[in-house]
N, CA, C and O atoms as a Maestro MAE file, in Angstrom:
{
 s_m_m2io_version
 :::
 2.0.0
}

f_m_ct {
 s_m_title
 :::
 protein
 m_atom[220] {
  # First column is atom index #
  i_m_mmod_type
  r_m_x_coord
  r_m_y_coord
  r_m_z_coord
  i_m_residue_number
  s_m_chain_name
  s_m_pdb_residue_name
  s_m_pdb_atom_name
  i_m_atomic_number
  :::
  1 25 -1.630 6.768 -4.155 1 A "UNK " " N  " 7
  2 3 -1.607 5.770 -2.428 1 A "UNK " " CA " 6
  3 2 -0.282 4.737 -2.385 1 A "UNK " " C  " 6
  4 15 0.202 4.477 -1.284 1 A "UNK " " O  " 8
  5 25 0.241 4.209 -3.485 2 A "UNK " " N  " 7
  6 3 1.526 3.599 -3.491 2 A "UNK " " CA " 6
  7 2 2.153 4.071 -2.731 2 A "UNK " " C  " 6
  8 15 2.264 3.493 -1.650 2 A "UNK " " O  " 8
  9 25 2.940 5.506 -2.988 3 A "UNK " " N  " 7
  10 3 3.351 6.598 -2.579 3 A "UNK " " CA " 6
  11 2 3.560 6.493 -0.594 3 A "UNK " " C  " 6
  12 15 4.636 6.292 -0.029 3 A "UNK " " O  " 8
  13 25 2.135 6.707 0.137 4 A "UNK " " N  " 7
  14 3 1.742 6.124 0.805 4 A "UNK " " CA " 6
  15 2 1.956 5.182 1.478 4 A "UNK " " C  " 6
  16 15 2.332 5.229 2.648 4 A "UNK " " O  " 8
  17 25 1.667 3.826 0.592 5 A "UNK " " N  " 7
  18 3 1.922 2.811 1.182 5 A "UNK " " CA " 6
  19 2 4.119 2.545 1.713 5 A "UNK " " C  " 6
  20 15 4.791 2.312 2.717 5 A "UNK " " O  " 8
  21 25 4.225 2.676 0.942 6 A "UNK " " N  " 7
  22 3 5.918 3.285 0.514 6 A "UNK " " CA " 6
  23 2 6.426 4.385 1.717 6 A "UNK " " C  " 6
  24 15 7.637 4.463 1.923 6 A "UNK " " O  " 8
  25 25 5.694 5.048 2.335 7 A "UNK " " N  " 7
  26 3 5.963 6.186 3.133 7 A "UNK " " CA " 6
  27 2 5.838 5.064 4.471 7 A "UNK " " C  " 6
  28 15 6.800 4.647 5.116 7 A "UNK " " O  " 8
  29 25 4.507 4.733 4.676 8 A "UNK " " N  " 7
  30 3 4.448 3.716 5.859 8 A "UNK " " CA " 6
  31 2 5.651 2.667 6.386 8 A "UNK " " C  " 6
  32 15 6.062 2.507 7.535 8 A "UNK " " O  " 8
  33 25 6.042 2.051 5.223 9 A "UNK " " N  " 7
  34 3 6.566 1.152 4.876 9 A "UNK " " CA " 6
  35 2 8.389 1.637 5.611 9 A "UNK " " C  " 6
  36 15 9.121 0.846 6.206 9 A "UNK " " O  " 8
  37 25 8.618 2.701 5.397 10 A "UNK " " N  " 7
  38 3 9.967 3.347 5.548 10 A "UNK " " CA " 6
  39 2 9.631 3.810 7.054 10 A "UNK " " C  " 6
  40 15 10.436 3.744 7.982 10 A "UNK " " O  " 8
  41 25 8.402 4.257 7.139 11 A "UNK " " N  " 7
  42 3 8.464 4.745 8.997 11 A "UNK " " CA " 6
  43 2 8.671 3.432 9.969 11 A "UNK " " C  " 6
  44 15 9.290 3.540 11.028 11 A "UNK " " O  " 8
  45 25 8.121 2.220 9.542 12 A "UNK " " N  " 7
  46 3 7.463 1.074 9.648 12 A "UNK " " CA " 6
  47 2 9.186 0.500 10.376 12 A "UNK " " C  " 6
  48 15 9.484 0.255 11.545 12 A "UNK " " O  " 8
  49 25 10.106 0.442 8.995 13 A "UNK " " N  " 7
  50 3 11.196 -0.099 9.110 13 A "UNK " " CA " 6
  51 2 12.089 0.839 10.185 13 A "UNK " " C  " 6
  52 15 12.520 0.404 11.252 13 A "UNK " " O  " 8
  53 25 12.275 2.154 9.715 14 A "UNK " " N  " 7
  54 3 13.078 3.150 10.868 14 A "UNK " " CA " 6
  55 2 12.585 2.922 12.420 14 A "UNK " " C  " 6
  56 15 13.401 2.783 13.332 14 A "UNK " " O  " 8
  57 25 11.121 2.899 12.630 15 A "UNK " " N  " 7
  58 3 10.919 2.686 14.049 15 A "UNK " " CA " 6
  59 2 11.056 1.066 14.063 15 A "UNK " " C  " 6
  60 15 10.841 0.859 15.257 15 A "UNK " " O  " 8
  61 25 11.226 0.087 13.619 16 A "UNK " " N  " 7
  62 3 11.527 -1.225 14.009 16 A "UNK " " CA " 6
  63 2 13.406 -0.768 14.355 16 A "UNK " " C  " 6
  64 15 13.929 -0.606 15.457 16 A "UNK " " O  " 8
  65 25 13.814 -0.703 13.484 17 A "UNK " " N  " 7
  66 3 15.130 -0.538 13.711 17 A "UNK " " CA " 6
  67 2 15.535 0.232 15.049 17 A "UNK " " C  " 6
  68 15 16.425 -0.180 15.793 17 A "UNK " " O  " 8
  69 25 14.806 1.370 15.277 18 A "UNK " " N  " 7
  70 3 15.027 2.515 16.681 18 A "UNK " " CA " 6
  71 2 14.620 1.546 17.922 18 A "UNK " " C  " 6
  72 15 15.101 1.864 19.010 18 A "UNK " " O  " 8
  73 25 13.852 0.490 17.878 19 A "UNK " " N  " 7
  74 3 12.992 0.073 18.878 19 A "UNK " " CA " 6
  75 2 11.725 -0.336 19.440 19 A "UNK " " C  " 6
  76 15 11.280 -1.126 20.273 19 A "UNK " " O  " 8
  77 25 11.153 0.966 18.233 20 A "UNK " " N  " 7
  78 3 9.353 1.096 18.583 20 A "UNK " " CA " 6
  79 2 8.893 0.430 17.824 20 A "UNK " " C  " 6
  80 15 8.522 0.636 16.669 20 A "UNK " " O  " 8
  81 25 8.892 -1.064 18.907 21 A "UNK " " N  " 7
  82 3 7.749 -2.060 18.080 21 A "UNK " " CA " 6
  83 2 6.337 -1.637 17.596 21 A "UNK " " C  " 6
  84 15 5.896 -1.603 16.447 21 A "UNK " " O  " 8
  85 25 5.698 -1.298 18.865 22 A "UNK " " N  " 7
  86 3 4.398 -1.200 18.717 22 A "UNK " " CA " 6
  87 2 4.262 -0.065 17.443 22 A "UNK " " C  " 6
  88 15 3.530 -0.573 16.593 22 A "UNK " " O  " 8
  89 25 4.653 1.115 17.072 23 A "UNK " " N  " 7
  90 3 4.680 1.668 16.257 23 A "UNK " " CA " 6
  91 2 5.251 1.351 14.647 23 A "UNK " " C  " 6
  92 15 5.053 1.905 13.566 23 A "UNK " " O  " 8
  93 25 6.028 0.213 15.067 24 A "UNK " " N  " 7
  94 3 6.656 -0.782 13.320 24 A "UNK " " CA " 6
  95 2 5.375 -1.174 12.962 24 A "UNK " " C  " 6
  96 15 4.608 -0.866 12.050 24 A "UNK " " O  " 8
  97 25 5.324 -2.156 14.189 25 A "UNK " " N  " 7
  98 3 3.808 -2.943 13.406 25 A "UNK " " CA " 6
  99 2 2.825 -2.171 13.080 25 A "UNK " " C  " 6
  100 15 2.459 -2.348 11.918 25 A "UNK " " O  " 8
  101 25 2.118 -1.193 13.795 26 A "UNK " " N  " 7
  102 3 0.649 -0.280 13.148 26 A "UNK " " CA " 6
  103 2 1.316 0.277 11.704 26 A "UNK " " C  " 6
  104 15 0.639 0.302 10.676 26 A "UNK " " O  " 8
  105 25 2.383 0.615 11.733 27 A "UNK " " N  " 7
  106 3 2.669 1.148 10.369 27 A "UNK " " CA " 6
  107 2 2.851 0.447 9.564 27 A "UNK " " C  " 6
  108 15 2.508 0.887 8.467 27 A "UNK " " O  " 8
  109 25 3.350 -0.734 9.560 28 A "UNK " " N  " 7
  110 3 3.451 -1.999 8.887 28 A "UNK " " CA " 6
  111 2 2.285 -2.242 8.423 28 A "UNK " " C  " 6
  112 15 2.209 -2.354 7.199 28 A "UNK " " O  " 8
  113 25 1.280 -2.365 9.076 29 A "UNK " " N  " 7
  114 3 -0.290 -2.514 8.823 29 A "UNK " " CA " 6
  115 2 -0.761 -1.985 7.962 29 A "UNK " " C  " 6
  116 15 -1.317 -2.493 6.988 29 A "UNK " " O  " 8
  117 25 -0.609 -0.943 8.192 30 A "UNK " " N  " 7
  118 3 -0.884 0.519 7.245 30 A "UNK " " CA " 6
  119 2 -0.472 0.623 6.528 30 A "UNK " " C  " 6
  120 15 -1.013 1.568 5.954 30 A "UNK " " O  " 8
  121 25 0.512 0.156 5.817 31 A "UNK " " N  " 7
  122 3 1.469 -0.004 4.644 31 A "UNK " " CA " 6
  123 2 0.866 -1.025 3.893 31 A "UNK " " C  " 6
  124 15 0.378 -0.841 2.777 31 A "UNK " " O  " 8
  125 25 0.896 -2.233 4.562 32 A "UNK " " N  " 7
  126 3 -0.078 -3.551 3.693 32 A "UNK " " CA " 6
  127 2 -1.453 -2.906 3.384 32 A "UNK " " C  " 6
  128 15 -1.791 -2.620 2.235 32 A "UNK " " O  " 8
  129 25 -2.048 -2.742 4.225 33 A "UNK " " N  " 7
  130 3 -3.319 -2.255 3.444 33 A "UNK " " CA " 6
  131 2 -3.694 -1.717 2.794 33 A "UNK " " C  " 6
  132 15 -4.747 -1.906 2.186 33 A "UNK " " O  " 8
  133 25 -2.737 -0.601 2.671 34 A "UNK " " N  " 7
  134 3 -2.525 0.874 1.351 34 A "UNK " " CA " 6
  135 2 -2.318 0.137 0.147 34 A "UNK " " C  " 6
  136 15 -2.693 0.298 -1.014 34 A "UNK " " O  " 8
  137 25 -1.366 -1.024 0.948 35 A "UNK " " N  " 7
  138 3 -0.872 -1.398 -1.043 35 A "UNK " " CA " 6
  139 2 -1.308 -2.799 -1.334 35 A "UNK " " C  " 6
  140 15 -0.563 -3.480 -2.039 35 A "UNK " " O  " 8
  141 25 -2.388 -3.303 -0.895 36 A "UNK " " N  " 7
  142 3 -3.549 -4.143 -1.232 36 A "UNK " " CA " 6
  143 2 -4.663 -3.194 -1.787 36 A "UNK " " C  " 6
  144 15 -5.415 -3.779 -2.566 36 A "UNK " " O  " 8
  145 25 -4.889 -2.174 -1.627 37 A "UNK " " N  " 7
  146 3 -5.841 -1.155 -1.841 37 A "UNK " " CA " 6
  147 2 -5.278 -0.606 -3.135 37 A "UNK " " C  " 6
  148 15 -6.024 -0.553 -4.113 37 A "UNK " " O  " 8
  149 25 -4.075 -0.211 -3.218 38 A "UNK " " N  " 7
  150 3 -3.730 -0.021 -4.566 38 A "UNK " " CA " 6
  151 2 -3.722 -1.052 -5.376 38 A "UNK " " C  " 6
  152 15 -4.329 -0.885 -6.433 38 A "UNK " " O  " 8
  153 25 -3.076 -2.355 -5.153 39 A "UNK " " N  " 7
  154 3 -3.634 -3.112 -6.312 39 A "UNK " " CA " 6
  155 2 -4.945 -4.183 -6.812 39 A "UNK " " C  " 6
  156 15 -5.007 -5.092 -7.640 39 A "UNK " " O  " 8
  157 25 -6.158 -3.428 -5.640 40 A "UNK " " N  " 7
  158 3 -7.351 -3.830 -6.261 40 A "UNK " " CA " 6
  159 2 -7.836 -2.522 -7.121 40 A "UNK " " C  " 6
  160 15 -8.511 -2.778 -8.118 40 A "UNK " " O  " 8
  161 25 -7.611 -1.400 -6.888 41 A "UNK " " N  " 7
  162 3 -7.838 -0.673 -7.802 41 A "UNK " " CA " 6
  163 2 -7.050 -0.767 -9.245 41 A "UNK " " C  " 6
  164 15 -7.362 -0.436 -10.388 41 A "UNK " " O  " 8
  165 25 -5.708 -1.461 -8.574 42 A "UNK " " N  " 7
  166 3 -5.248 -1.301 -10.585 42 A "UNK " " CA " 6
  167 2 -5.831 -2.603 -11.127 42 A "UNK " " C  " 6
  168 15 -6.265 -2.428 -12.265 42 A "UNK " " O  " 8
  169 25 -5.966 -3.715 -10.732 43 A "UNK " " N  " 7
  170 3 -6.807 -4.400 -11.359 43 A "UNK " " CA " 6
  171 2 -8.259 -3.966 -12.078 43 A "UNK " " C  " 6
  172 15 -8.543 -4.294 -13.229 43 A "UNK " " O  " 8
  173 25 -9.217 -3.093 -11.120 44 A "UNK " " N  " 7
  174 3 -10.327 -2.457 -11.577 44 A "UNK " " CA " 6
  175 2 -9.889 -1.590 -12.450 44 A "UNK " " C  " 6
  176 15 -10.708 -1.540 -13.367 44 A "UNK " " O  " 8
  177 25 -8.808 -0.718 -12.671 45 A "UNK " " N  " 7
  178 3 -8.788 -0.164 -13.439 45 A "UNK " " CA " 6
  179 2 -8.164 -1.008 -15.369 45 A "UNK " " C  " 6
  180 15 -8.544 -0.858 -16.530 45 A "UNK " " O  " 8
  181 25 -7.555 -1.476 -14.978 46 A "UNK " " N  " 7
  182 3 -7.099 -2.605 -15.945 46 A "UNK " " CA " 6
  183 2 -8.618 -3.092 -16.606 46 A "UNK " " C  " 6
  184 15 -8.801 -2.996 -17.820 46 A "UNK " " O  " 8
  185 25 -9.309 -3.434 -16.011 47 A "UNK " " N  " 7
  186 3 -10.136 -4.147 -16.036 47 A "UNK " " CA " 6
  187 2 -11.438 -3.810 -17.287 47 A "UNK " " C  " 6
  188 15 -12.048 -4.312 -18.232 47 A "UNK " " O  " 8
  189 25 -11.256 -2.244 -16.236 48 A "UNK " " N  " 7
  190 3 -12.394 -1.286 -17.011 48 A "UNK " " CA " 6
  191 2 -11.918 -0.741 -18.257 48 A "UNK " " C  " 6
  192 15 -12.629 -0.491 -19.230 48 A "UNK " " O  " 8
  193 25 -10.390 -0.533 -18.151 49 A "UNK " " N  " 7
  194 3 -10.127 -0.555 -19.242 49 A "UNK " " CA " 6
  195 2 -10.054 -0.831 -20.719 49 A "UNK " " C  " 6
  196 15 -10.081 -0.154 -21.747 49 A "UNK " " O  " 8
  197 25 -9.934 -2.322 -20.350 50 A "UNK " " N  " 7
  198 3 -9.956 -3.367 -21.706 50 A "UNK " " CA " 6
  199 2 -11.989 -3.880 -21.617 50 A "UNK " " C  " 6
  200 15 -12.493 -4.688 -22.398 50 A "UNK " " O  " 8
  201 25 -12.604 -3.304 -20.728 51 A "UNK " " N  " 7
  202 3 -13.925 -3.499 -21.227 51 A "UNK " " CA " 6
  203 2 -14.611 -2.177 -22.265 51 A "UNK " " C  " 6
  204 15 -15.532 -2.329 -23.067 51 A "UNK " " O  " 8
  205 25 -13.912 -0.961 -21.995 52 A "UNK " " N  " 7
  206 3 -13.684 0.124 -22.232 52 A "UNK " " CA " 6
  207 2 -13.346 0.449 -23.750 52 A "UNK " " C  " 6
  208 15 -13.933 1.158 -24.567 52 A "UNK " " O  " 8
  209 25 -11.927 -0.498 -23.860 53 A "UNK " " N  " 7
  210 3 -11.682 -0.533 -25.651 53 A "UNK " " CA " 6
  211 2 -12.058 -1.427 -26.208 53 A "UNK " " C  " 6
  212 15 -11.401 -1.783 -27.186 53 A "UNK " " O  " 8
  213 25 -13.115 -2.084 -25.888 54 A "UNK " " N  " 7
  214 3 -13.596 -3.120 -26.808 54 A "UNK " " CA " 6
  215 2 -15.220 -2.717 -27.299 54 A "UNK " " C  " 6
  216 15 -15.875 -3.404 -28.083 54 A "UNK " " O  " 8
  217 25 -15.692 -1.462 -26.657 55 A "UNK " " N  " 7
  218 3 -16.796 -1.046 -27.461 55 A "UNK " " CA " 6
  219 2 -17.132 0.184 -28.258 55 A "UNK " " C  " 6
  220 15 -18.198 0.252 -28.869 55 A "UNK " " O  " 8
  :::
 }
 m_bond[219] {
  # First column is bond index #
  i_m_from
  i_m_to
  i_m_order
  :::
  1 1 2 1
  2 2 3 1
  3 3 4 2
  4 3 5 1
  5 5 6 1
  6 6 7 1
  7 7 8 2
  8 7 9 1
  9 9 10 1
  10 10 11 1
  11 11 12 2
  12 11 13 1
  13 13 14 1
  14 14 15 1
  15 15 16 2
  16 15 17 1
  17 17 18 1
  18 18 19 1
  19 19 20 2
  20 19 21 1
  21 21 22 1
  22 22 23 1
  23 23 24 2
  24 23 25 1
  25 25 26 1
  26 26 27 1
  27 27 28 2
  28 27 29 1
  29 29 30 1
  30 30 31 1
  31 31 32 2
  32 31 33 1
  33 33 34 1
  34 34 35 1
  35 35 36 2
  36 35 37 1
  37 37 38 1
  38 38 39 1
  39 39 40 2
  40 39 41 1
  41 41 42 1
  42 42 43 1
  43 43 44 2
  44 43 45 1
  45 45 46 1
  46 46 47 1
  47 47 48 2
  48 47 49 1
  49 49 50 1
  50 50 51 1
  51 51 52 2
  52 51 53 1
  53 53 54 1
  54 54 55 1
  55 55 56 2
  56 55 57 1
  57 57 58 1
  58 58 59 1
  59 59 60 2
  60 59 61 1
  61 61 62 1
  62 62 63 1
  63 63 64 2
  64 63 65 1
  65 65 66 1
  66 66 67 1
  67 67 68 2
  68 67 69 1
  69 69 70 1
  70 70 71 1
  71 71 72 2
  72 71 73 1
  73 73 74 1
  74 74 75 1
  75 75 76 2
  76 75 77 1
  77 77 78 1
  78 78 79 1
  79 79 80 2
  80 79 81 1
  81 81 82 1
  82 82 83 1
  83 83 84 2
  84 83 85 1
  85 85 86 1
  86 86 87 1
  87 87 88 2
  88 87 89 1
  89 89 90 1
  90 90 91 1
  91 91 92 2
  92 91 93 1
  93 93 94 1
  94 94 95 1
  95 95 96 2
  96 95 97 1
  97 97 98 1
  98 98 99 1
  99 99 100 2
  100 99 101 1
  101 101 102 1
  102 102 103 1
  103 103 104 2
  104 103 105 1
  105 105 106 1
  106 106 107 1
  107 107 108 2
  108 107 109 1
  109 109 110 1
  110 110 111 1
  111 111 112 2
  112 111 113 1
  113 113 114 1
  114 114 115 1
  115 115 116 2
  116 115 117 1
  117 117 118 1
  118 118 119 1
  119 119 120 2
  120 119 121 1
  121 121 122 1
  122 122 123 1
  123 123 124 2
  124 123 125 1
  125 125 126 1
  126 126 127 1
  127 127 128 2
  128 127 129 1
  129 129 130 1
  130 130 131 1
  131 131 132 2
  132 131 133 1
  133 133 134 1
  134 134 135 1
  135 135 136 2
  136 135 137 1
  137 137 138 1
  138 138 139 1
  139 139 140 2
  140 139 141 1
  141 141 142 1
  142 142 143 1
  143 143 144 2
  144 143 145 1
  145 145 146 1
  146 146 147 1
  147 147 148 2
  148 147 149 1
  149 149 150 1
  150 150 151 1
  151 151 152 2
  152 151 153 1
  153 153 154 1
  154 154 155 1
  155 155 156 2
  156 155 157 1
  157 157 158 1
  158 158 159 1
  159 159 160 2
  160 159 161 1
  161 161 162 1
  162 162 163 1
  163 163 164 2
  164 163 165 1
  165 165 166 1
  166 166 167 1
  167 167 168 2
  168 167 169 1
  169 169 170 1
  170 170 171 1
  171 171 172 2
  172 171 173 1
  173 173 174 1
  174 174 175 1
  175 175 176 2
  176 175 177 1
  177 177 178 1
  178 178 179 1
  179 179 180 2
  180 179 181 1
  181 181 182 1
  182 182 183 1
  183 183 184 2
  184 183 185 1
  185 185 186 1
  186 186 187 1
  187 187 188 2
  188 187 189 1
  189 189 190 1
  190 190 191 1
  191 191 192 2
  192 191 193 1
  193 193 194 1
  194 194 195 1
  195 195 196 2
  196 195 197 1
  197 197 198 1
  198 198 199 1
  199 199 200 2
  200 199 201 1
  201 201 202 1
  202 202 203 1
  203 203 204 2
  204 203 205 1
  205 205 206 1
  206 206 207 1
  207 207 208 2
  208 207 209 1
  209 209 210 1
  210 210 211 1
  211 211 212 2
  212 211 213 1
  213 213 214 1
  214 214 215 1
  215 215 216 2
  216 215 217 1
  217 217 218 1
  218 218 219 1
  219 219 220 2
  :::
 }
}
């Protein structure tokens, strides 16, 4: 998932440099959503790992 967030970020940067504002904004928005989903899953996994190791 982090890979796709980075891909959309690169697409947004390239589109922004070339002047495609709409595509750049959409790609940046998708990259931001994927990044925060990745962070949420990371935190959930860390918490689950802590509880699993204590039992």
